[in-house]
VOPAGU-2260 file (C-alpha; in pm, 1 decimal, decimal comma):
REM VOPAGU-2260
SITE   aa  ch    i         X         Y         Z
SITE  UNK   A    0       0,0       0,0       0,0
SITE  UNK   A    1     110,1     355,0     -71,0
SITE  UNK   A    2     196,5     572,7     229,8
SITE  UNK   A    3     -56,6     831,9     346,8
SITE  UNK   A    4     199,9    1079,2     472,1
SITE  UNK   A    5     570,9    1134,4     425,3
SITE  UNK   A    6     785,0    1269,2     710,2
SITE  UNK   A    7    1060,5    1468,0     539,1
SITE  UNK   A    8    1363,8    1584,7     734,5
SITE  UNK   A    9    1708,2    1721,6     641,5
SITE  UNK   A   10    1982,1    1639,3     891,9
SITE  UNK   A   11    2351,6    1707,2     927,4
SITE  UNK   A   12    2539,6    1554,0    1221,2
SITE  UNK   A   13    2215,0    1499,3    1410,8
SITE  UNK   A   14    2361,3    1373,3    1743,5
SITE  UNK   A   15    2130,7    1321,5    2044,5
SITE  UNK   A   16    1856,6    1552,6    1916,9
SITE  UNK   A   17    1808,4    1339,8    1605,7
SITE  UNK   A   18    1803,4    1026,0    1817,5
SITE  UNK   A   19    1516,0    1178,5    2013,9
SITE  UNK   A   20    1344,7    1270,1    1687,8
SITE  UNK   A   21    1365,3     911,6    1560,5
SITE  UNK   A   22    1247,5     775,7    1895,8
SITE  UNK   A   23     942,1    1002,5    1875,5
SITE  UNK   A   24     869,4     865,3    1528,7
SITE  UNK   A   25     905,3     508,0    1653,0
SITE  UNK   A   26     625,1     572,0    1903,9
SITE  UNK   A   27     368,2     705,8    1653,9
SITE  UNK   A   28      20,8     555,6    1685,6
SITE  UNK   A   29     -78,1     600,6    1320,3
SITE  UNK   A   30    -238,9     283,2    1186,4
SITE  UNK   A   31    -183,3     336,6     814,3
SITE  UNK   A   32     135,0     317,4     602,4
SITE  UNK   A   33     368,3     615,1     616,5
SITE  UNK   A   34     720,3     692,5     507,0
SITE  UNK   A   35    1026,8     866,2     642,4
SITE  UNK   A   36    1248,5    1049,8     394,4
SITE  UNK   A   37    1581,7    1159,5     542,0
SITE  UNK   A   38    1807,8    1393,8     350,8
SITE  UNK   A   39    2158,5    1338,1     486,3
SITE  UNK   A   40    2282,6    1690,0     420,2
SITE  UNK   A   41    2656,1    1620,4     434,2
SITE  UNK   A   42    2690,0    1446,3     772,7
SITE  UNK   A   43    3041,7    1342,8     872,0
SITE  UNK   A   44    2909,1     992,3     944,1
SITE  UNK   A   45    2632,7     870,6     709,2
SITE  UNK   A   46    2292,2     864,2     876,9
SITE  UNK   A   47    2241,1     492,5     810,1
SITE  UNK   A   48    2556,0     415,1    1008,1
SITE  UNK   A   49    2529,3     661,0    1296,6
SITE  UNK   A   50    2158,9     599,7    1365,0
SITE  UNK   A   51    2132,6     234,9    1264,3
SITE  UNK   A   52    1975,9     130,6    1595,3
SITE  UNK   A   53    1709,7     403,0    1594,3
SITE  UNK   A   54    1619,1     342,5    1230,0
SITE  UNK   A   55    1580,1     -25,7    1306,1
SITE  UNK   A   56    1328,1      58,2    1579,3
SITE  UNK   A   57    1076,2     222,1    1344,3
SITE  UNK   A   58     741,3      38,7    1303,8
SITE  UNK   A   59     666,6    -198,1    1016,9
SITE  UNK   A   60     416,7      50,0     872,4
SITE  UNK   A   61     701,6     293,0     809,6
SITE  UNK   A   62     918,5     273,8     498,9
SITE  UNK   A   63    1250,1     459,2     507,7
SITE  UNK   A   64    1442,5     638,8     235,8
SITE  UNK   A   65    1777,1     808,3     291,9
SITE  UNK   A   66    1920,7    1042,6      30,4
SITE  UNK   A   67    2276,0    1162,8      90,1
SITE  UNK   A   68    2382,0    1503,6     -39,0
SITE  UNK   A   69    2748,0    1587,9     -18,4
SITE  UNK   A   70    2884,2    1833,2      72,3
SITE  UNK   A   71    2529,5    1957,2     134,9
SITE  UNK   A   72    2454,2    2283,1     307,2
SITE  UNK   A   73    2171,4    2405,0      83,1
SITE  UNK   A   74    1853,4    2361,1     286,0
SITE  UNK   A   75    1607,5    2442,9       3,9
SITE  UNK   A   76    1780,4    2180,6    -212,5
SITE  UNK   A   77    1745,2    1930,2      71,6
SITE  UNK   A   78    1372,6    2004,9     104,4
SITE  UNK   A   79    1329,8    1961,2    -271,3
SITE  UNK   A   80    1518,6    1632,8    -275,7
SITE  UNK   A   81    1288,6    1500,3      -4,7
SITE  UNK   A   82     956,5    1568,0    -173,9
SITE  UNK   A   83    1091,8    1459,0    -511,8
SITE  UNK   A   84    1158,1    1102,6    -388,5
SITE  UNK   A   85     853,3    1080,5    -163,2
SITE  UNK   A   86     552,2     870,3    -258,7
SITE  UNK   A   87     284,1    1003,7     -23,5
SITE  UNK   A   88      34,1    1272,5    -132,6
SITE  UNK   A   89     112,1    1472,8     182,2
SITE  UNK   A   90     453,0    1575,5     314,2
SITE  UNK   A   91     513,2    1656,3     679,8
SITE  UNK   A   92     812,5    1889,8     663,7
SITE  UNK   A   93    1003,9    1856,1     989,6
SITE  UNK   A   94    1337,8    1947,5    1148,8
SITE  UNK   A   95    1590,3    1704,0    1294,4
SITE  UNK   A   96    1592,3    1850,0    1646,2
SITE  UNK   A   97    1232,0    1793,0    1754,3
SITE  UNK   A   98    1056,3    1575,6    2010,5
SITE  UNK   A   99     680,9    1509,0    2003,0
SITE  UNK   A  100     406,8    1279,4    2128,2
SITE  UNK   A  101     267,9     968,6    1963,7
SITE  UNK   A  102     -31,6    1135,3    1795,5
SITE  UNK   A  103     145,0    1390,5    1574,7
SITE  UNK   A  104     128,4    1214,3    1236,9
SITE  UNK   A  105    -225,0    1087,8    1291,1
SITE  UNK   A  106    -351,1    1429,7    1402,4
SITE  UNK   A  107    -193,5    1605,5    1103,5
SITE  UNK   A  108    -392,4    1378,4     874,4
SITE  UNK   A  109    -711,1    1414,4    1080,1
SITE  UNK   A  110    -694,5    1794,5    1087,4
SITE  UNK   A  111    -627,4    1803,4     715,8
SITE  UNK   A  112    -942,9    1597,0     656,7
SITE  UNK   A  113   -1148,1    1805,0     901,4
SITE  UNK   A  114   -1048,0    2144,0     759,7
SITE  UNK   A  115    -973,4    2065,8     396,3
SITE  UNK   A  116    -671,2    2297,9     418,7
SITE  UNK   A  117    -382,3    2271,2     174,3
SITE  UNK   A  118    -124,4    2358,5     441,3
SITE  UNK   A  119    -151,1    2268,3     811,5
SITE  UNK   A  120      99,8    2408,1    1059,9
SITE  UNK   A  121     145,9    2340,7    1430,9
SITE  UNK   A  122     348,8    2487,9    1717,0
SITE  UNK   A  123     718,8    2445,8    1780,5
SITE  UNK   A  124     787,2    2502,4    2150,2
SITE  UNK   A  125    1123,9    2622,9    2274,8
SITE  UNK   A  126    1030,4    2673,0    2641,3
SITE  UNK   A  127     943,4    2309,4    2699,1
SITE  UNK   A  128    1174,9    2250,2    2996,4
SITE  UNK   A  129    1099,8    2347,6    3356,5
SITE  UNK   A  130    1408,7    2572,7    3355,0
SITE  UNK   A  131    1305,2    2759,6    3040,7
SITE  UNK   A  132    1454,5    3108,2    3014,1
SITE  UNK   A  133    1252,3    3425,0    2941,4
SITE  UNK   A  134    1425,2    3432,0    2601,0
SITE  UNK   A  135    1283,4    3089,4    2513,8
SITE  UNK   A  136     936,3    3192,1    2631,5
SITE  UNK   A  137     953,9    3498,1    2408,4
SITE  UNK   A  138    1048,6    3272,6    2119,6
SITE  UNK   A  139     723,5    3082,1    2168,2
SITE  UNK   A  140     520,4    3403,9    2154,8
SITE  UNK   A  141     636,4    3487,6    1799,7
SITE  UNK   A  142     427,0    3438,2    1487,9
SITE  UNK   A  143     102,7    3256,3    1575,8
SITE  UNK   A  144     203,8    3199,5    1940,1
SITE  UNK   A  145     -99,7    3081,4    2135,9
SITE  UNK   A  146    -351,5    3191,8    1873,7
SITE  UNK   A  147    -656,2    2964,4    1843,7
SITE  UNK   A  148    -687,2    2725,3    1553,4
SITE  UNK   A  149    -772,4    2894,1    1225,5
SITE  UNK   A  150    -621,2    3040,9     908,8
SITE  UNK   A  151    -273,0    3192,9     923,8
SITE  UNK   A  152    -103,1    3446,8     691,9
SITE  UNK   A  153     154,3    3345,4     433,4
SITE  UNK   A  154     442,2    3526,7     604,9
SITE  UNK   A  155     413,9    3285,8     901,2
SITE  UNK   A  156     472,7    2982,1     678,5
SITE  UNK   A  157     750,3    2794,4     863,2
SITE  UNK   A  158     855,6    2436,7     802,5
SITE  UNK   A  159     942,4    2213,7    1096,0
SITE  UNK   A  160     590,2    2109,6    1192,4
SITE  UNK   A  161     400,1    2170,6     871,1
SITE  UNK   A  162     217,1    1939,9     632,8
SITE  UNK   A  163     143,2    2024,0     270,7
SITE  UNK   A  164      18,1    1853,0     -42,1
SITE  UNK   A  165     305,2    1719,4    -247,5
SITE  UNK   A  166     136,5    1842,7    -565,5
SITE  UNK   A  167     150,3    2202,1    -440,6
SITE  UNK   A  168     526,1    2187,3    -386,8
SITE  UNK   A  169     560,7    2055,0    -740,9
SITE  UNK   A  170     331,7    2321,7    -885,2
SITE  UNK   A  171     519,1    2595,1    -700,2
SITE  UNK   A  172     849,1    2469,3    -842,4
SITE  UNK   A  173     996,6    2367,9    -507,1
SITE  UNK   A  174    1193,6    2577,0    -262,7
SITE  UNK   A  175    1422,0    2837,6    -416,3
SITE  UNK   A  176    1777,3    2702,1    -402,1
SITE  UNK   A  177    1921,3    3050,5    -456,7
SITE  UNK   A  178    1853,3    3110,8     -84,9
SITE  UNK   A  179    2158,1    2916,4      25,2
SITE  UNK   A  180    2228,0    3092,5     354,9
SITE  UNK   A  181    2034,8    3091,7     681,5
SITE  UNK   A  182    1665,4    3173,0     661,5
SITE  UNK   A  183    1413,8    3294,8     409,7
SITE  UNK   A  184    1332,3    2989,9     198,2
SITE  UNK   A  185    1013,5    2921,4     395,8
SITE  UNK   A  186     885,0    3279,3     375,4
SITE  UNK   A  187     960,4    3300,4       4,8
SITE  UNK   A  188     774,5    2974,1     -53,6
SITE  UNK   A  189     482,7    3099,8     157,6
SITE  UNK   A  190     453,9    3406,4     -64,5
SITE  UNK   A  191     439,0    3197,4    -382,4
SITE  UNK   A  192     184,9    2956,3    -234,2
SITE  UNK   A  193     -33,5    3246,5    -127,6
SITE  UNK   A  194     -20,4    3386,2    -481,9
SITE  UNK   A  195    -144,3    3045,4    -597,0
SITE  UNK   A  196    -448,9    3074,2    -369,9
SITE  UNK   A  197    -340,2    2806,1    -124,3
SITE  UNK   A  198    -524,9    2777,8     209,5
SITE  UNK   A  199    -321,1    2788,8     533,1
SITE  UNK   A  200    -448,7    2634,9     858,8
SITE  UNK   A  201    -291,7    2678,2    1203,0
SITE  UNK   A  202    -359,1    2437,6    1489,0
SITE  UNK   A  203    -175,1    2481,4    1821,5
SITE  UNK   A  204    -270,4    2129,8    1931,5
SITE  UNK   A  205     -14,7    2001,4    1681,2
SITE  UNK   A  206     280,8    2060,1    1908,2
SITE  UNK   A  207     649,1    1966,0    1898,5
SITE  UNK   A  208     935,5    2052,3    2133,1
SITE  UNK   A  209    1236,1    2225,4    1978,7
SITE  UNK   A  210    1538,7    2056,6    2137,5
SITE  UNK   A  211    1793,2    2309,6    2011,6
SITE  UNK   A  212    1889,9    2588,3    2251,7
SITE  UNK   A  213    1981,2    2905,9    2064,4
SITE  UNK   A  214    2123,8    3199,7    2260,6
SITE  UNK   A  215    2007,4    3558,1    2214,6
SITE  UNK   A  216    2336,3    3648,8    2045,6
SITE  UNK   A  217    2331,7    3348,0    1815,0
SITE  UNK   A  218    1977,9    3430,1    1705,4
SITE  UNK   A  219    2078,1    3789,9    1634,7
SITE  UNK   A  220    2364,3    3665,3    1417,6
SITE  UNK   A  221    2125,2    3437,3    1229,5
SITE  UNK   A  222    1880,2    3720,9    1169,2
SITE  UNK   A  223    2164,4    3943,2    1050,6
SITE  UNK   A  224    2252,6    3679,6     792,5
SITE  UNK   A  225    1888,3    3639,0     691,8
SITE  UNK   A  226    1842,7    4012,9     639,2
SITE  UNK   A  227    2144,9    4038,6     413,3
SITE  UNK   A  228    2066,3    3729,0     209,1
SITE  UNK   A  229    1724,4    3559,9     211,7
SITE  UNK   A  230    1517,6    3867,1     294,5
SITE  UNK   A  231    1697,6    4089,9      44,4
SITE  UNK   A  232    1660,1    3823,0    -224,1
SITE  UNK   A  233    1288,1    3775,2    -152,0
SITE  UNK   A  234    1212,7    4148,2    -167,9
SITE  UNK   A  235    1398,8    4177,1    -499,2
SITE  UNK   A  236    1221,4    3874,1    -642,2
SITE  UNK   A  237     873,3    3963,7    -516,6
SITE  UNK   A  238     797,5    4338,4    -509,6
SITE  UNK   A  239     459,2    4249,0    -359,4
SITE  UNK   A  240     636,0    4135,6     -42,5
SITE  UNK   A  241     773,7    4483,7      21,1
SITE  UNK   A  242     728,0    4577,0     385,4
SITE  UNK   A  243     807,2    4228,6     514,6
SITE  UNK   A  244     967,5    4245,9     861,3
SITE  UNK   A  245     951,6    4624,5     866,3
SITE  UNK   A  246    1164,7    4657,8     554,3
SITE  UNK   A  247     989,9    4986,3     460,1
SITE  UNK   A  248    1142,0    5143,4     771,4
SITE  UNK   A  249    1485,5    5153,3     609,1
SITE  UNK   A  250    1370,5    5338,7     298,3
SITE  UNK   A  251    1522,4    5688,5     258,2
SITE  UNK   A  252    1392,4    5900,8     546,9
SITE  UNK   A  253    1193,3    6148,1     336,9
SITE  UNK   A  254    1059,7    5903,8      77,2
SITE  UNK   A  255     689,9    5832,9      37,0
SITE  UNK   A  256     469,9    5778,9     229,5
SITE  UNK   A  257     560,4    6082,7     435,5
SITE  UNK   A  258     386,1    5966,9     753,1
SITE  UNK   A  259     664,2    5706,7     795,4
SITE  UNK   A  260     942,3    5967,5     805,8
SITE  UNK   A  261     959,5    5971,3    1185,1
SITE  UNK   A  262     964,1    5589,9    1199,2
SITE  UNK   A  263    1247,1    5576,0     945,2
SITE  UNK   A  264    1448,9    5829,8    1141,4
SITE  UNK   A  265    1387,5    5642,8    1466,6
SITE  UNK   A  266    1489,0    5317,4    1296,8
SITE  UNK   A  267    1823,2    5462,7    1191,8
SITE  UNK   A  268    1894,4    5569,8    1546,8
SITE  UNK   A  269    1789,0    5231,8    1684,5
SITE  UNK   A  270    2013,3    5047,9    1439,2
SITE  UNK   A  271    2330,5    5234,1    1531,0
SITE  UNK   A  272    2582,6    4967,5    1628,3
SITE  UNK   A  273    2652,6    5104,6    1980,2
SITE  UNK   A  274    2277,0    5115,5    2054,1
SITE  UNK   A  275    2217,7    4764,5    1925,2
SITE  UNK   A  276    2514,1    4616,3    2111,7
SITE  UNK   A  277    2407,9    4784,0    2437,9
SITE  UNK   A  278    2061,2    4630,1    2417,0
SITE  UNK   A  279    2207,2    4291,1    2322,9
SITE  UNK   A  280    2438,7    4296,2    2623,5
SITE  UNK   A  281    2149,1    4391,8    2851,8
SITE  UNK   A  282    1926,3    4114,6    2715,7
SITE  UNK   A  283    2199,7    3855,4    2759,7
SITE  UNK   A  284    2262,3    3961,8    3116,5
SITE  UNK   A  285    1909,4    4028,4    3243,2
SITE  UNK   A  286    1678,5    3836,6    3007,7
SITE  UNK   A  287    1418,5    4114,3    3000,4
SITE  UNK   A  288    1211,2    4298,7    2901,4
SITE  UNK   A  289    1065,0    4082,1    2620,7
SITE  UNK   A  290    1030,7    4382,8    2389,9
SITE  UNK   A  291    1410,3    4391,6    2370,9
SITE  UNK   A  292    1407,6    4045,5    2212,1
SITE  UNK   A  293    1171,4    4169,8    1941,8
SITE  UNK   A  294    1396,1    4469,5    1880,6
SITE  UNK   A  295    1704,8    4247,7    1859,0
SITE  UNK   A  296    1546,3    4007,0    1610,8
SITE  UNK   A  297    1396,4    4266,7    1377,3
SITE  UNK   A  298    1688,7    4506,1    1424,4
SITE  UNK   A  299    1945,4    4244,8    1323,9
SITE  UNK   A  300    1742,1    4156,8    1017,4
SITE  UNK   A  301    1710,6    4520,9     907,9
SITE  UNK   A  302    2079,6    4579,5     978,5
SITE  UNK   A  303    2165,9    4294,0     744,6
SITE  UNK   A  304    1921,2    4425,1     485,3
SITE  UNK   A  305    2104,3    4760,1     494,0
SITE  UNK   A  306    2434,8    4583,4     436,2
SITE  UNK   A  307    2562,0    4661,0     786,2
SITE  UNK   A  308    2695,8    4440,5    1065,7
SITE  UNK   A  309    2633,5    4521,5    1433,4
SITE  UNK   A  310    2938,7    4312,6    1530,2
SITE  UNK   A  311    3180,0    4560,5    1372,2
């Protein structure tokens, strides 16, 4: 029988987090055939060797495919390779550092049937441990946060805990492999899917724990890279996405519309390297207030978009 759903995950040097991911898959209570497609994105030790025991513990209803890309490093290409070899009509696009309960695959399929949505996305929780930091709790408040189940906008399209019809990825032409640095391939894909008239459904009951712990500074560095690469590319490719992540705020101060002049001036002051670094140091030391985390994330992205670097 053909699989009903395909779990698709890129991984490079997965370590303990990927072991936990595979153990979560081994416990799934889905009663129909499904498949796991792993894109080994240039691991030092091939996935089949390093995780032989965990792969052997997957249920009989699960078929496994491993595609090795070497040297790897292009996440959109890895996503494309996964759906291209998959056989199921639905792909569950996941990350290699997640833990989740036994109902995840089954509930993705059930919610898709109940809502008829083309895309179904669930939560990815960073503050899952009892010692969760304020920074991690802020992370969980981004995007849809604790919003009730319902439609979500295209700019919140994030893979990791998201299922989508395989045919839509094909029709869209796959993820854009020109975005070969951190971030942006999901948002750019979300824009194209929205232009195609695709329906997006959010459900917070579809929940996974993000096992990776990213520091405030590391996240700022990632957003800096995203602003200077993926975001800039997306805005050039899709003029209709102009304004994404506050990108209008870095237009020339006195450009149209005039009512944004003050905001553009304030943005330039806020993005001065000494100002940014002072807030970053405060957030690292004190972990509050949460609004500083928002400033650091958006500010780093806009700094990268301007071709600047707060580290210099």
